[in-house]
A tleap script that builds the chain and sets N, CA, C and O, in Angstrom:
source leaprc.protein.ff14SB
mol = sequence {
  NASN LEU LEU GLU HIE LEU GLN TRP ARG TYR
  ALA THR LYS LYS PHE ASP SER THR LYS LYS
  VAL SER SER ASN ASP ILE GLU LYS LEU LYS
  GLN VAL ILE GLN LEU SER VAL SER SER TYR
  GLY LEU GLN LEU TYR LYS VAL LEU ILE VAL
  GLU ASN PRO GLU ILE ARG GLU GLN LEU LYS
  PRO VAL SER TRP ASN GLN SER GLN ILE THR
  ASP ALA SER HIE LEU VAL VAL PHE CCYS
}
set mol.1.N position { 1.172 -1.457 0.129 }
set mol.1.CA position { -0.091 -0.125 0.442 }
set mol.1.C position { 1.016 1.700 0.559 }
set mol.1.O position { 1.676 2.420 1.308 }
set mol.2.N position { 0.469 1.536 -0.850 }
set mol.2.CA position { 1.801 3.614 -0.847 }
set mol.2.C position { 1.143 4.381 0.126 }
set mol.2.O position { 1.344 5.592 0.211 }
set mol.3.N position { 0.593 3.950 0.656 }
set mol.3.CA position { 0.845 5.179 1.681 }
set mol.3.C position { 1.039 4.580 2.876 }
set mol.3.O position { 1.778 5.206 3.637 }
set mol.4.N position { 0.513 3.354 3.352 }
set mol.4.CA position { 1.872 2.933 4.468 }
set mol.4.C position { 2.664 2.963 4.488 }
set mol.4.O position { 3.306 2.963 5.538 }
set mol.5.N position { 3.569 3.044 2.408 }
set mol.5.CA position { 5.060 3.730 2.940 }
set mol.5.C position { 5.470 3.935 2.453 }
set mol.5.O position { 6.344 3.380 1.787 }
set mol.6.N position { 4.898 5.307 2.509 }
set mol.6.CA position { 4.674 6.962 3.017 }
set mol.6.C position { 5.191 7.216 4.544 }
set mol.6.O position { 6.247 7.636 5.016 }
set mol.7.N position { 3.902 6.745 5.119 }
set mol.7.CA position { 3.765 7.306 6.315 }
set mol.7.C position { 4.766 5.872 7.353 }
set mol.7.O position { 4.646 5.566 8.539 }
set mol.8.N position { 5.816 5.214 6.122 }
set mol.8.CA position { 6.661 5.292 7.511 }
set mol.8.C position { 7.795 4.920 7.857 }
set mol.8.O position { 8.394 3.871 7.618 }
set mol.9.N position { 8.038 5.678 8.345 }
set mol.9.CA position { 9.515 6.967 9.232 }
set mol.9.C position { 10.777 6.096 10.244 }
set mol.9.O position { 10.426 5.874 11.403 }
set mol.10.N position { 12.043 5.668 9.874 }
set mol.10.CA position { 12.778 5.845 10.206 }
set mol.10.C position { 13.933 6.311 10.725 }
set mol.10.O position { 14.869 6.010 9.984 }
set mol.11.N position { 14.365 7.087 11.949 }
set mol.11.CA position { 15.432 8.143 11.814 }
set mol.11.C position { 16.444 7.197 12.001 }
set mol.11.O position { 16.190 6.343 12.851 }
set mol.12.N position { 17.476 7.124 11.459 }
set mol.12.CA position { 19.090 5.911 11.979 }
set mol.12.C position { 19.804 6.692 13.032 }
set mol.12.O position { 20.349 7.787 12.896 }
set mol.13.N position { 19.763 6.350 13.528 }
set mol.13.CA position { 20.898 7.233 15.118 }
set mol.13.C position { 22.747 6.714 14.661 }
set mol.13.O position { 23.797 7.330 14.842 }
set mol.14.N position { 22.508 5.490 14.096 }
set mol.14.CA position { 23.818 5.089 14.398 }
set mol.14.C position { 24.171 4.782 12.895 }
set mol.14.O position { 23.159 4.388 12.317 }
set mol.15.N position { 25.375 4.835 11.996 }
set mol.15.CA position { 26.077 3.718 10.227 }
set mol.15.C position { 27.120 3.463 11.297 }
set mol.15.O position { 27.700 4.098 12.179 }
set mol.16.N position { 27.067 1.651 10.568 }
set mol.16.CA position { 28.007 1.224 10.684 }
set mol.16.C position { 29.298 2.420 9.378 }
set mol.16.O position { 29.144 2.963 8.284 }
set mol.17.N position { 30.190 2.321 10.164 }
set mol.17.CA position { 31.523 3.244 8.656 }
set mol.17.C position { 32.361 2.056 8.349 }
set mol.17.O position { 33.453 2.625 8.360 }
set mol.18.N position { 32.539 1.256 8.176 }
set mol.18.CA position { 32.970 0.021 8.004 }
set mol.18.C position { 32.185 -0.205 6.859 }
set mol.18.O position { 32.893 -0.637 5.950 }
set mol.19.N position { 30.979 -0.082 6.535 }
set mol.19.CA position { 30.156 -0.805 4.733 }
set mol.19.C position { 29.905 1.150 4.195 }
set mol.19.O position { 30.295 2.116 4.850 }
set mol.20.N position { 29.300 1.180 3.112 }
set mol.20.CA position { 29.929 1.838 2.009 }
set mol.20.C position { 28.000 1.336 1.332 }
set mol.20.O position { 27.714 0.361 0.637 }
set mol.21.N position { 27.082 2.377 1.855 }
set mol.21.CA position { 26.214 2.323 0.190 }
set mol.21.C position { 26.532 1.898 -1.458 }
set mol.21.O position { 27.334 2.693 -1.950 }
set mol.22.N position { 26.232 1.182 -2.098 }
set mol.22.CA position { 26.971 0.977 -3.306 }
set mol.22.C position { 26.625 2.297 -4.370 }
set mol.22.O position { 25.647 3.027 -4.207 }
set mol.23.N position { 27.626 2.451 -5.490 }
set mol.23.CA position { 27.297 2.723 -6.413 }
set mol.23.C position { 26.005 3.110 -6.902 }
set mol.23.O position { 25.498 4.225 -7.014 }
set mol.24.N position { 25.525 1.827 -7.203 }
set mol.24.CA position { 24.525 1.600 -8.267 }
set mol.24.C position { 23.280 1.905 -7.334 }
set mol.24.O position { 22.285 2.322 -7.928 }
set mol.25.N position { 23.169 1.725 -5.642 }
set mol.25.CA position { 22.933 2.608 -5.194 }
set mol.25.C position { 22.625 3.935 -4.970 }
set mol.25.O position { 21.499 4.293 -4.624 }
set mol.26.N position { 23.535 4.674 -5.140 }
set mol.26.CA position { 23.524 5.822 -4.789 }
set mol.26.C position { 23.338 6.461 -6.822 }
set mol.26.O position { 23.647 7.647 -6.927 }
set mol.27.N position { 22.989 5.916 -7.930 }
set mol.27.CA position { 22.148 6.062 -8.906 }
set mol.27.C position { 21.332 6.636 -9.047 }
set mol.27.O position { 21.137 7.806 -9.377 }
set mol.28.N position { 20.091 4.906 -8.512 }
set mol.28.CA position { 19.353 5.614 -7.852 }
set mol.28.C position { 18.703 5.757 -6.954 }
set mol.28.O position { 17.597 5.216 -6.927 }
set mol.29.N position { 19.045 6.345 -6.157 }
set mol.29.CA position { 18.464 7.161 -4.803 }
set mol.29.C position { 18.551 9.064 -6.221 }
set mol.29.O position { 17.588 9.758 -6.544 }
set mol.30.N position { 19.763 9.214 -6.569 }
set mol.30.CA position { 19.751 10.280 -7.275 }
set mol.30.C position { 18.684 10.680 -8.949 }
set mol.30.O position { 18.595 11.801 -9.450 }
set mol.31.N position { 18.042 9.446 -9.464 }
set mol.31.CA position { 17.362 9.253 -9.443 }
set mol.31.C position { 15.823 10.021 -9.899 }
set mol.31.O position { 15.347 10.868 -10.656 }
set mol.32.N position { 15.363 8.737 -8.503 }
set mol.32.CA position { 13.777 9.040 -7.080 }
set mol.32.C position { 14.353 10.330 -6.743 }
set mol.32.O position { 13.274 10.921 -6.770 }
set mol.33.N position { 15.247 11.314 -6.423 }
set mol.33.CA position { 15.014 12.342 -6.007 }
set mol.33.C position { 14.994 13.562 -7.933 }
set mol.33.O position { 14.842 14.783 -7.921 }
set mol.34.N position { 15.110 13.060 -8.713 }
set mol.34.CA position { 15.023 13.394 -10.066 }
set mol.34.C position { 13.302 13.682 -10.085 }
set mol.34.O position { 12.587 14.681 -10.009 }
set mol.35.N position { 13.037 11.859 -10.265 }
set mol.35.CA position { 11.505 11.940 -10.806 }
set mol.35.C position { 10.521 12.822 -9.028 }
set mol.35.O position { 9.628 13.659 -9.158 }
set mol.36.N position { 11.104 12.243 -7.407 }
set mol.36.CA position { 9.949 12.760 -6.423 }
set mol.36.C position { 8.999 14.611 -7.141 }
set mol.36.O position { 9.512 15.652 -7.549 }
set mol.37.N position { 8.209 14.390 -7.051 }
set mol.37.CA position { 7.405 15.163 -6.778 }
set mol.37.C position { 7.504 16.071 -5.879 }
set mol.37.O position { 7.798 15.802 -4.714 }
set mol.38.N position { 7.156 17.851 -6.522 }
set mol.38.CA position { 7.554 18.797 -6.125 }
set mol.38.C position { 6.665 20.327 -6.759 }
set mol.38.O position { 5.925 20.409 -7.739 }
set mol.39.N position { 6.899 20.933 -6.209 }
set mol.39.CA position { 5.059 21.996 -6.940 }
set mol.39.C position { 5.578 22.037 -8.418 }
set mol.39.O position { 6.789 21.877 -8.573 }
set mol.40.N position { 5.165 22.140 -8.996 }
set mol.40.CA position { 4.396 22.998 -10.297 }
set mol.40.C position { 6.054 22.012 -11.025 }
set mol.40.O position { 6.921 22.618 -11.654 }
set mol.41.N position { 6.105 20.964 -10.824 }
set mol.41.CA position { 6.791 19.660 -11.916 }
set mol.41.C position { 8.248 20.420 -11.696 }
set mol.41.O position { 8.866 19.937 -12.645 }
set mol.42.N position { 9.000 21.137 -11.162 }
set mol.42.CA position { 10.072 22.253 -10.665 }
set mol.42.C position { 10.991 21.306 -9.656 }
set mol.42.O position { 10.344 20.262 -9.740 }
set mol.43.N position { 11.746 21.102 -9.038 }
set mol.43.CA position { 12.879 20.302 -8.357 }
set mol.43.C position { 13.859 22.230 -7.655 }
set mol.43.O position { 14.968 22.691 -7.924 }
set mol.44.N position { 12.980 22.642 -6.962 }
set mol.44.CA position { 13.633 23.696 -6.474 }
set mol.44.C position { 14.231 24.115 -5.668 }
set mol.44.O position { 13.975 25.160 -5.070 }
set mol.45.N position { 15.388 23.209 -5.428 }
set mol.45.CA position { 16.316 22.455 -4.591 }
set mol.45.C position { 17.487 21.869 -5.254 }
set mol.45.O position { 17.399 21.200 -6.283 }
set mol.46.N position { 19.049 22.244 -4.391 }
set mol.46.CA position { 19.887 21.279 -4.965 }
set mol.46.C position { 20.357 20.224 -4.478 }
set mol.46.O position { 20.098 20.056 -3.286 }
set mol.47.N position { 20.945 19.468 -4.969 }
set mol.47.CA position { 21.563 17.540 -4.037 }
set mol.47.C position { 22.504 17.828 -4.495 }
set mol.47.O position { 22.931 17.978 -5.640 }
set mol.48.N position { 23.184 17.989 -2.641 }
set mol.48.CA position { 24.873 17.247 -2.901 }
set mol.48.C position { 24.897 15.863 -2.242 }
set mol.48.O position { 24.247 15.574 -1.237 }
set mol.49.N position { 25.763 14.989 -2.949 }
set mol.49.CA position { 26.229 13.873 -2.321 }
set mol.49.C position { 27.348 13.892 -1.838 }
set mol.49.O position { 28.186 13.581 -2.684 }
set mol.50.N position { 27.861 14.161 -0.644 }
set mol.50.CA position { 28.912 14.427 0.106 }
set mol.50.C position { 30.058 13.441 0.513 }
set mol.50.O position { 30.403 13.583 1.686 }
set mol.51.N position { 31.111 11.918 -0.587 }
set mol.51.CA position { 31.702 11.833 0.604 }
set mol.51.C position { 33.371 11.900 0.316 }
set mol.51.O position { 34.009 10.998 -0.226 }
set mol.52.N position { 33.837 12.981 0.730 }
set mol.52.CA position { 34.235 13.390 1.081 }
set mol.52.C position { 34.404 13.600 3.068 }
set mol.52.O position { 33.730 14.053 3.993 }
set mol.53.N position { 35.772 12.923 2.851 }
set mol.53.CA position { 35.701 12.250 4.819 }
set mol.53.C position { 35.957 14.239 5.291 }
set mol.53.O position { 35.250 14.841 6.100 }
set mol.54.N position { 37.037 14.797 4.567 }
set mol.54.CA position { 37.068 15.836 5.498 }
set mol.54.C position { 36.004 17.245 4.671 }
set mol.54.O position { 35.675 18.415 4.864 }
set mol.55.N position { 35.952 16.936 4.400 }
set mol.55.CA position { 34.282 17.828 3.872 }
set mol.55.C position { 33.090 17.834 4.698 }
set mol.55.O position { 32.380 18.725 5.164 }
set mol.56.N position { 33.088 16.594 4.736 }
set mol.56.CA position { 32.346 16.157 6.074 }
set mol.56.C position { 32.780 16.149 7.299 }
set mol.56.O position { 32.012 15.338 7.816 }
set mol.57.N position { 33.341 16.426 7.946 }
set mol.57.CA position { 34.400 16.436 9.250 }
set mol.57.C position { 33.931 18.339 9.311 }
set mol.57.O position { 32.948 18.527 10.028 }
set mol.58.N position { 34.299 19.153 8.906 }
set mol.58.CA position { 34.264 20.412 8.756 }
set mol.58.C position { 32.595 20.717 8.832 }
set mol.58.O position { 32.116 21.569 9.580 }
set mol.59.N position { 32.200 20.290 8.375 }
set mol.59.CA position { 30.239 20.069 8.399 }
set mol.59.C position { 29.923 19.423 9.726 }
set mol.59.O position { 28.762 19.779 9.928 }
set mol.60.N position { 30.282 18.709 10.697 }
set mol.60.CA position { 29.808 17.978 11.316 }
set mol.60.C position { 30.109 18.926 12.086 }
set mol.60.O position { 31.079 18.168 12.063 }
set mol.61.N position { 30.380 20.150 13.020 }
set mol.61.CA position { 30.070 20.950 14.006 }
set mol.61.C position { 29.257 21.914 13.988 }
set mol.61.O position { 28.801 22.519 14.958 }
set mol.62.N position { 29.062 22.075 12.922 }
set mol.62.CA position { 27.693 22.579 12.362 }
set mol.62.C position { 26.795 21.836 12.556 }
set mol.62.O position { 25.797 22.472 12.895 }
set mol.63.N position { 26.552 20.267 12.494 }
set mol.63.CA position { 25.500 20.405 11.711 }
set mol.63.C position { 25.332 19.286 13.615 }
set mol.63.O position { 25.487 18.067 13.697 }
set mol.64.N position { 25.084 19.995 14.505 }
set mol.64.CA position { 25.819 19.550 16.560 }
set mol.64.C position { 25.983 18.323 16.531 }
set mol.64.O position { 25.223 17.411 16.859 }
set mol.65.N position { 26.850 18.318 16.189 }
set mol.65.CA position { 28.869 17.195 15.761 }
set mol.65.C position { 27.281 15.356 16.120 }
set mol.65.O position { 27.382 14.559 17.053 }
set mol.66.N position { 26.326 15.334 15.200 }
set mol.66.CA position { 26.129 13.854 14.874 }
set mol.66.C position { 26.859 13.251 14.461 }
set mol.66.O position { 27.487 13.395 13.412 }
set mol.67.N position { 26.902 12.482 15.205 }
set mol.67.CA position { 28.088 11.159 14.305 }
set mol.67.C position { 28.003 11.169 12.867 }
set mol.67.O position { 28.803 11.523 12.000 }
set mol.68.N position { 26.288 10.471 12.809 }
set mol.68.CA position { 25.887 10.337 11.615 }
set mol.68.C position { 26.848 11.559 10.033 }
set mol.68.O position { 27.265 10.800 9.158 }
set mol.69.N position { 27.041 12.534 9.822 }
set mol.69.CA position { 27.031 13.186 8.856 }
set mol.69.C position { 28.837 12.392 8.784 }
set mol.69.O position { 29.313 12.715 7.696 }
set mol.70.N position { 29.541 11.791 9.343 }
set mol.70.CA position { 30.978 10.978 9.533 }
set mol.70.C position { 30.983 10.253 9.521 }
set mol.70.O position { 31.989 9.672 9.115 }
set mol.71.N position { 29.571 9.362 10.068 }
set mol.71.CA position { 30.337 7.854 9.997 }
set mol.71.C position { 28.816 7.499 8.826 }
set mol.71.O position { 28.398 6.348 8.952 }
set mol.72.N position { 28.370 8.009 8.220 }
set mol.72.CA position { 27.635 7.560 6.793 }
set mol.72.C position { 27.933 7.288 5.480 }
set mol.72.O position { 27.910 8.516 5.401 }
set mol.73.N position { 28.140 6.981 4.584 }
set mol.73.CA position { 28.620 6.566 3.484 }
set mol.73.C position { 28.877 7.725 3.060 }
set mol.73.O position { 29.986 8.091 2.670 }
set mol.74.N position { 27.422 8.699 3.120 }
set mol.74.CA position { 27.327 8.889 1.461 }
set mol.74.C position { 26.625 10.333 2.939 }
set mol.74.O position { 26.041 9.985 3.966 }
set mol.75.N position { 26.774 11.051 2.757 }
set mol.75.CA position { 26.216 12.445 3.062 }
set mol.75.C position { 24.968 13.239 2.720 }
set mol.75.O position { 24.625 14.087 3.545 }
set mol.76.N position { 24.424 13.124 1.898 }
set mol.76.CA position { 22.711 13.648 0.975 }
set mol.76.C position { 22.172 14.717 1.751 }
set mol.76.O position { 21.305 14.601 2.617 }
set mol.77.N position { 22.779 15.830 1.362 }
set mol.77.CA position { 22.818 17.561 1.646 }
set mol.77.C position { 21.106 17.865 0.800 }
set mol.77.O position { 21.181 17.389 -0.332 }
set mol.78.N position { 19.994 18.359 0.999 }
set mol.78.CA position { 18.706 19.012 0.680 }
set mol.78.C position { 19.487 20.320 0.685 }
set mol.78.O position { 20.204 20.542 1.662 }
set mol.79.N position { 19.412 21.373 -0.487 }
set mol.79.CA position { 19.646 22.539 -0.488 }
set mol.79.C position { 18.457 23.689 -1.158 }
set mol.79.O position { 18.698 24.896 -1.160 }
savepdb mol mol.pdb
quit
């Protein structure tokens, strides 16, 4: 049921930093974001997928020092 799938939410608090999301899955995620529903059919946002560990370390302090910023294999930022 589509509504059940849309209502399900889960906030991941801990990531296994030894595991990495595959490039194939990242490409699927990019496509899903591109095709997502938005006002007037325009995606009025930019999406950054940050893999660089140094940049993510710099982002951590302005992200309330959440370990997810550096522990996840990718950081997806909607701007």
